[in-house]
Backbone bond lengths (Angstrom), bond angles and torsions (degrees), N, CA, C in turn:
res aa  C-N    CA-C-N  psi(-1)  N-CA   C-N-CA  omega(-1)  CA-C   N-CA-C  phi
1 M - - - 1.444 - - 1.525 108.95 -
2 S 1.315 116.20 129.74 1.447 122.45 -178.39 1.528 110.26 -95.29
3 L 1.318 116.22 144.10 1.458 121.29 178.60 1.523 108.89 -77.63
4 S 1.322 115.73 122.08 1.461 120.46 179.91 1.524 109.84 -86.98
5 I 1.325 115.37 163.48 1.460 120.67 177.06 1.522 110.10 -59.65
6 E 1.312 117.33 -41.82 1.467 120.66 -177.56 1.529 111.41 -60.84
7 R 1.320 116.56 -44.88 1.471 119.97 179.10 1.527 111.06 -71.33
8 A 1.311 117.30 -35.20 1.464 120.70 178.02 1.531 110.78 -65.08
9 I 1.327 116.85 -37.43 1.468 120.69 177.35 1.522 110.21 -63.53
10 M 1.333 117.35 -44.64 1.467 120.11 178.66 1.518 111.12 -62.29
11 A 1.319 116.82 -43.03 1.459 120.79 179.36 1.527 110.90 -64.44
12 F 1.321 117.15 -44.15 1.460 121.71 -179.27 1.528 110.97 -64.60
13 A 1.336 116.92 -44.20 1.469 120.24 179.75 1.526 110.40 -63.73
14 G 1.321 117.06 -43.35 1.462 120.38 178.04 1.514 111.77 -61.88
15 L 1.322 116.76 -42.97 1.456 121.13 178.00 1.524 111.26 -62.10
16 M 1.323 117.06 -43.53 1.462 120.48 -179.69 1.524 111.67 -64.86
17 V 1.322 118.32 -39.29 1.464 121.42 178.09 1.522 109.66 -64.54
18 L 1.328 117.29 -47.78 1.465 120.14 179.83 1.531 111.27 -62.67
19 L 1.327 116.74 -42.99 1.462 120.81 178.54 1.524 110.80 -61.32
20 S 1.325 116.70 -44.82 1.466 119.05 -178.91 1.523 111.75 -66.35
21 L 1.317 117.82 -33.55 1.463 120.00 176.86 1.525 111.22 -67.94
22 V 1.324 117.16 -40.59 1.463 120.48 176.66 1.528 110.13 -63.89
23 L 1.332 116.86 -44.68 1.464 120.38 179.17 1.528 111.46 -64.89
24 T 1.317 117.30 -36.39 1.461 121.17 177.32 1.521 110.32 -63.11
25 A 1.324 116.44 -42.47 1.464 120.71 -177.69 1.521 112.99 -74.29
26 T 1.334 117.33 -29.33 1.461 119.41 -172.49 1.523 115.24 -109.29
27 V 1.321 118.23 -26.91 1.471 120.16 -173.10 1.532 111.34 -110.41
28 S 1.322 116.24 -63.17 1.465 120.58 -176.49 1.525 109.60 -155.22
29 H 1.321 115.13 142.79 1.463 119.25 178.57 1.532 111.94 -67.31
30 H 1.312 117.60 -13.16 1.474 121.04 179.68 1.528 112.67 -71.76
31 F 1.326 117.84 -17.06 1.465 119.74 177.82 1.528 112.23 -67.90
32 I 1.319 117.92 -10.99 1.468 120.74 176.00 1.531 109.89 -61.09
33 W 1.341 116.28 -24.69 1.463 120.14 178.21 1.526 111.77 -66.08
34 L 1.312 117.29 -27.73 1.465 120.10 174.98 1.522 110.21 -65.85
35 T 1.324 116.08 -41.23 1.466 120.32 176.25 1.522 110.09 -61.07
36 A 1.327 116.75 -44.48 1.472 120.88 179.10 1.522 111.17 -62.52
37 F 1.329 117.40 -40.63 1.457 121.20 179.48 1.526 111.21 -64.05
38 V 1.320 117.08 -44.50 1.471 120.85 179.79 1.527 109.73 -62.61
39 G 1.321 116.81 -44.67 1.465 120.40 178.96 1.516 112.66 -62.67
40 A 1.328 116.78 -43.51 1.462 120.79 178.83 1.526 111.22 -64.55
41 N 1.329 116.83 -39.21 1.458 120.87 178.52 1.524 110.39 -64.38
42 L 1.330 117.55 -43.91 1.465 120.55 178.15 1.529 110.80 -61.93
43 F 1.328 116.15 -41.87 1.468 120.89 -178.90 1.522 111.24 -63.82
44 Q 1.335 117.11 -48.87 1.465 118.81 -178.67 1.515 111.52 -67.43
45 S 1.334 118.49 -34.81 1.465 119.47 -178.94 1.524 112.01 -69.29
46 A 1.327 117.08 -24.91 1.462 119.89 176.32 1.527 111.35 -65.07
47 F 1.329 116.86 -29.84 1.461 121.01 -178.27 1.519 113.61 -98.02
48 T 1.336 116.86 -32.07 1.460 119.15 -175.41 1.521 113.23 -100.77
49 G 1.331 117.18 -23.59 1.451 120.59 -176.26 1.518 112.85 80.39
50 F 1.335 117.48 -0.05 1.465 122.16 -179.97 1.519 109.68 -91.44
51 C 1.332 116.40 120.04 1.457 121.70 178.80 1.529 108.43 -141.35
52 P 1.330 116.79 109.27 1.467 119.57 -179.53 1.527 112.68 -58.07
53 A 1.321 118.23 -37.84 1.469 120.77 -179.70 1.528 110.52 -63.39
54 A 1.324 117.64 -37.26 1.460 120.77 178.97 1.524 110.74 -66.06
55 M 1.327 116.61 -36.20 1.462 120.04 178.08 1.523 110.46 -65.22
56 V 1.327 116.70 -41.49 1.469 120.82 178.48 1.522 110.13 -65.08
57 M 1.335 116.46 -44.44 1.467 120.38 -178.69 1.524 111.82 -64.11
58 K 1.331 116.13 -35.52 1.467 119.62 177.28 1.527 110.38 -65.54
59 K 1.325 116.95 -40.27 1.472 120.88 177.80 1.527 111.25 -66.53
60 L 1.340 116.46 -27.27 1.456 120.89 177.69 1.526 112.82 -79.80
61 G 1.334 116.55 -5.79 1.457 120.26 174.64 1.517 116.13 106.19
62 L 1.323 117.94 0.78 1.459 118.90 177.08 1.525 109.50 -71.63
63 K 1.314 116.16 151.89 1.456 121.66 -178.50 1.527 109.80 -114.73
64 T 1.328 115.57 155.89 1.455 120.02 175.69 1.525 109.36 -74.26
65 E 1.337 116.52 164.57 1.454 119.97 177.51 1.524 111.20 -61.08
66 A 1.336 116.50 -35.90 1.468 120.43 178.56 1.538 111.36 -64.32
67 M 1.323 115.91 -40.84 1.468 120.00 179.27 1.528 110.66 -66.75
68 I 1.321 116.95 -39.62 1.456 120.99 178.65 1.523 110.37 -65.16
69 A 1.338 117.20 -43.05 1.467 121.79 -178.29 1.527 111.28 -65.01
70 S 1.348 116.40 -36.11 1.461 119.24 -177.60 1.526 112.21 -84.89
71 G 1.321 117.37 -7.39 1.439 121.03 178.49 1.515 114.89 81.89
72 K 1.309 117.81 15.27 1.472 121.86 -179.61 1.501 111.39 -79.03
């Protein structure tokens, strides 16, 4: 099973939220802004379809679920 861009985005966003919460608790309360940024990015991408992380992942060679299903 190949990792799709969609699943990689969910994994990356989850990792960033968890990392920012750990940094907020241990380093500085200002890291909470990273959590807010990740959440805002996820929210806007749901409506616009624009996700910078997805563009980077596509350049790295990951495929969408549709591409994987069609065998491309």
